[in-house]
C-alpha positions in Angstrom: -63.5 232.1 -30.0 -61.2 230.0 -27.6 -60.8 231.5 -24.3 -57.4 233.2 -23.6 -55.2 231.3 -21.3 -54.6 233.3 -18.0 -51.1 234.8 -17.6 -48.9 235.8 -14.6 -50.1 239.4 -15.2 -53.6 238.2 -14.6 -52.6 236.4 -11.3 -50.8 239.6 -10.1 -53.9 241.8 -10.9 -56.1 239.3 -9.1 -54.2 239.2 -5.8 -53.0 242.9 -6.0 -49.2 242.3 -6.3 -46.5 242.9 -8.9 -45.9 240.4 -11.7 -42.2 239.9 -10.5 -43.7 238.9 -7.1 -45.8 236.2 -8.7 -42.8 234.9 -10.7 -40.9 234.8 -7.4 -43.6 232.8 -5.6 -44.3 230.3 -8.6 -40.7 229.7 -9.5 -39.7 229.5 -5.7 -36.8 231.9 -6.8 -33.8 231.6 -4.4 -33.1 234.9 -2.3 -36.5 236.6 -2.8 -38.3 237.0 0.4 -42.1 236.8 0.2 -44.4 236.9 3.2 -46.4 233.7 3.7 -49.6 235.6 3.5 -48.7 237.0 0.0 -47.5 233.6 -1.1 -50.7 232.0 -0.3 -52.6 234.8 -2.1 -50.7 234.2 -5.2 -50.9 230.6 -5.1 -54.8 230.8 -4.4 -55.1 233.3 -7.4 -53.3 230.9 -9.6 -55.6 228.1 -8.7 -58.7 230.2 -9.2 -57.4 231.2 -12.6 -56.2 227.8 -13.7 -52.8 229.3 -14.3 -50.0 227.0 -15.0 -46.5 228.5 -15.3 -44.6 227.9 -18.6 -42.0 225.2 -17.9 -39.7 226.9 -20.2 -40.0 230.2 -18.6 -39.4 228.4 -15.3 -36.2 226.6 -16.6 -34.9 230.2 -17.8 -35.7 231.7 -14.5 -33.8 229.0 -12.5 -31.0 228.6 -14.8 -31.6 224.9 -15.4 -33.9 222.8 -17.5 -35.4 220.7 -14.6 -35.1 217.6 -16.9 -33.7 214.4 -15.6 -33.0 211.4 -17.9 -33.6 207.9 -16.9 -31.0 205.9 -18.6 -31.6 202.2 -19.0 -29.5 200.6 -21.8 -30.2 197.2 -23.3 -29.8 194.6 -20.5 -31.8 193.0 -18.0 -34.9 194.8 -16.7 -37.3 193.9 -13.8 -40.9 194.4 -14.3 -41.4 195.6 -10.8 -39.5 198.9 -12.1 -42.6 199.9 -14.0 -44.5 200.7 -11.0 -41.5 202.6 -9.4 -41.1 204.7 -12.6 -44.7 205.6 -12.4 -44.4 206.8 -9.0 -41.1 208.5 -9.8 -42.6 210.3 -12.8 -45.4 211.6 -10.6 -43.4 212.7 -7.7 -40.9 214.6 -9.9 -43.7 216.3 -11.9 -45.3 217.6 -8.7 -41.8 219.0 -7.9 -41.5 220.7 -11.1 -39.2 218.2 -12.9 -39.8 216.3 -16.1 -38.6 212.7 -16.5 -37.5 211.5 -19.8 -36.9 207.6 -20.3 -34.0 206.5 -22.5 -34.1 203.1 -23.7 -31.6 203.1 -26.6 -31.0 200.2 -28.9 -28.0 197.9 -28.2 -24.6 199.3 -29.4 -23.7 203.1 -28.9 -25.8 203.4 -25.7 -23.5 206.2 -24.5 -23.5 208.2 -27.6 -27.3 208.2 -27.7 -27.6 209.3 -24.2 -24.9 212.1 -24.9 -26.9 213.3 -27.8 -30.1 213.2 -25.8 -28.6 215.1 -22.9 -27.2 217.9 -25.3 -30.5 218.3 -27.2 -32.6 218.6 -24.0 -30.2 220.5 -21.7 -30.9 217.8 -19.0 -29.7 218.6 -15.4 -29.2 215.1 -14.4 -29.1 211.4 -15.6 -30.6 208.8 -13.5 -28.2 205.8 -14.2 -30.4 202.6 -14.3 -27.4 200.3 -14.1 -24.7 202.5 -12.3 -22.1 202.3 -15.1 -22.4 206.1 -16.0 -21.0 207.5 -12.8 -17.6 208.2 -14.4 -18.7 209.1 -17.8 -16.2 212.0 -18.8 -18.7 213.5 -21.5 -21.5 213.7 -18.9 -19.0 215.6 -16.6 -17.9 218.0 -19.3 -21.6 218.8 -19.9 -22.0 219.4 -16.3 -24.6 216.9 -15.8 -25.2 215.3 -12.5 -25.2 211.3 -12.5 -27.3 209.7 -9.9 -27.0 205.9 -9.9 -30.3 204.3 -9.4 -28.7 201.2 -7.9 -25.0 200.6 -7.3 -23.1 198.2 -9.6 -22.4 195.8 -6.7 -26.1 196.1 -5.8 -27.2 195.3 -9.4 -24.9 192.2 -9.3 -26.6 191.1 -6.1 -29.9 191.8 -7.8 -29.0 189.4 -10.5 -27.5 186.7 -8.3 -30.6 186.2 -6.1 -33.0 185.4 -8.8 -30.5 183.4 -10.7 -29.9 181.1 -7.9 -33.5 180.7 -7.1 -33.8 179.5 -10.7 -30.8 177.0 -10.4 -31.6 175.7 -7.1 -35.2 175.1 -8.1 -34.1 173.2 -11.3 -31.3 171.3 -9.5 -34.0 170.5 -6.9 -36.2 169.2 -9.6 -33.4 166.5 -10.4 -31.8 168.4 -13.5 -28.3 168.0 -14.1 -27.7 169.7 -17.6 -28.9 173.3 -17.6 -28.9 176.1 -20.2 -29.2 179.8 -19.9 -31.6 181.6 -22.5 -30.4 185.2 -23.1 -31.6 187.9 -25.7 -28.9 188.6 -28.2 -29.3 192.3 -28.0 -28.4 192.0 -24.2 -25.9 189.3 -24.3 -22.7 191.7 -24.1 -24.0 193.7 -21.3 -21.8 193.6 -18.3 -24.6 192.5 -16.0 -25.6 189.8 -18.4 -22.0 188.6 -18.8 -21.9 188.5 -14.9 -25.0 186.4 -14.8 -23.6 184.0 -17.2 -20.3 183.8 -15.2 -22.3 183.4 -11.9 -24.2 180.4 -13.3 -21.0 178.8 -14.5 -19.4 179.2 -11.1 -22.5 178.1 -9.2 -22.9 174.9 -11.4 -19.3 173.9 -11.8 -18.3 174.2 -8.1 -21.2 171.9 -7.3 -20.0 169.2 -9.8 -22.4 170.0 -12.7 -21.6 170.9 -16.2 -21.3 174.4 -17.3 -24.5 176.0 -18.7 -25.0 176.0 -22.3 -26.0 179.6 -23.5 -29.0 179.9 -25.9 -29.2 183.1 -27.7 -32.8 184.3 -28.5 -32.6 186.6 -31.6 -36.1 186.8 -32.5 -36.0 184.2 -35.2 -38.2 181.5 -33.8 -37.3 178.9 -36.7 -33.6 179.2 -35.8 -34.4 179.1 -32.2 -36.2 175.9 -32.6 -33.0 174.4 -34.0 -31.0 175.7 -31.1 -33.4 174.2 -28.6 -33.6 170.9 -30.2 -29.9 170.7 -30.6 -29.5 171.5 -26.9 -32.2 168.8 -25.9 -30.4 166.3 -28.0 -27.1 167.0 -26.2 -28.6 166.4 -22.8 -30.1 169.7 -21.6 -33.1 169.1 -19.5 -33.8 172.5 -18.3 -33.6 176.2 -19.2 -33.3 179.3 -17.0 -34.4 182.3 -19.0 -32.9 185.6 -18.5 -36.5 186.9 -18.0 -40.1 185.9 -18.9 -39.6 187.4 -22.4 -36.9 185.1 -23.2 -38.3 181.9 -21.5 -41.5 182.2 -23.4 -39.6 181.5 -26.8 -38.2 178.5 -25.3 -41.6 177.1 -24.5 -42.7 178.0 -28.1 -39.6 176.3 -29.7 -40.0 173.2 -27.5 -43.7 172.9 -28.5 -43.0 173.4 -32.2 -40.2 170.8 -32.0 -42.5 168.2 -30.4 -40.9 168.4 -26.8 -43.0 168.0 -23.9 -42.7 170.6 -21.1 -41.6 169.8 -18.3 -41.2 166.1 -19.1 -38.5 166.7 -21.9 -37.7 170.3 -21.1 -38.3 172.4 -17.8 -38.4 176.3 -18.3 -38.3 178.9 -15.8 -38.2 182.8 -16.2 -37.9 185.9 -14.1 -40.4 188.7 -13.7 -43.8 187.1 -13.3 -45.4 188.9 -16.2 -48.9 188.7 -17.1 -47.9 186.4 -20.2 -46.0 184.0 -18.0 -49.3 183.2 -16.4 -51.1 182.5 -19.8 -48.5 180.4 -21.5 -49.3 176.7 -22.1 -48.2 175.3 -19.6 -48.0 178.2 -17.3 -44.4 179.5 -16.8 -42.5 179.0 -13.6 -40.7 182.2 -12.7 -39.1 184.5 -10.1 -41.1 187.6 -8.9 -39.5 190.7 -7.7 -41.4 192.6 -4.9 -41.1 195.8 -3.3 -43.9 197.1 -0.9 -46.0 200.0 -2.4 -44.6 202.5 0.3 -41.1 201.8 -1.1 -41.8 203.5 -4.2 -42.7 206.7 -2.9 -39.7 206.7 -0.5 -37.3 205.9 -3.5 -38.7 208.7 -5.5 -38.2 211.1 -2.4 -34.8 210.0 -2.1 -34.1 210.6 -5.7 -35.7 214.1 -5.5 -33.6 214.8 -2.4 -30.3 213.7 -4.6 -31.5 216.1 -7.4 -31.7 218.9 -5.2 -28.5 218.2 -3.7 -29.5 217.1 -0.3 -28.2 213.7 -0.8 -25.9 212.2 -3.4 -26.1 208.7 -2.2 -27.5 205.9 -4.3 -31.2 206.0 -4.1 -32.8 202.6 -4.7 -33.5 199.7 -2.4 -33.1 195.9 -3.1 -36.2 194.2 -3.9 -37.1 190.9 -2.4 -37.6 187.9 -4.7 -39.8 185.0 -4.5 -40.0 181.8 -6.5 -43.2 181.2 -8.4 -43.7 177.6 -9.3 -46.0 176.6 -12.1 -46.5 173.8 -14.6 -43.4 174.4 -16.7 -41.1 173.0 -14.2 
């Protein structure tokens, strides 16, 4: 017969206090004074018994769900974020919060978010792109919106790697450039801003406006797109990220073009696949020191607990990684 899971009553019996006292300690109930000695006895008894409080019961006692939704709609993503989200999830879990990641399909992102918040009773939304701060529906639901990065900072985060790409390609002697973007993200404000930034940067220096190549997931169609671009004089492509630059390599190879002689290609992210392509893909790497991840998570936790409502994220540093594709 399976062993019965310990309860708060078992904890109370072991350390000689009342069950409500155990609840006050384990739930950090505000306004309830418990001596340090008693608190330590309760915590030690819970550890000895292997007791884990019910998350649902804790939420009921606190009057909130302790759930935060990480909202990251279709659009540019930086691989370095994965390490941050891992640290963030662990930090929130230790503090009694649950992190739900929300990566909705393109189109209707806000409606998806509203339904998720209503279904889970989430207390807060961690806004990946800083575009939900003025969301009236979230305000009606009483949900705190905490921008992970301010919109102006996000524009800067896009501008730096883009300029590194463009400067590298121009420095290699290329004069007709194209941008490769994923179709599902092309209407996102940040992606449009990136296209406009490339247009302004190139034309202000006397170069042609960049051609925009849309990657739809259909390689045969993309081969035609890349072939037409090369025939019209494009000699280099700056990918929206590595995942978009790699199909350019595949399309170029299928069309018989030699990279980088006929077409140079560069991405953003420095993913593992970028190092395994033939030829290896030049890219732009985003770096944050490991200590920054814990610091960012702590600032977010402070914001969730209303000790700080400022934007919580820091600006990563970007580094050009030159490989054989350029």
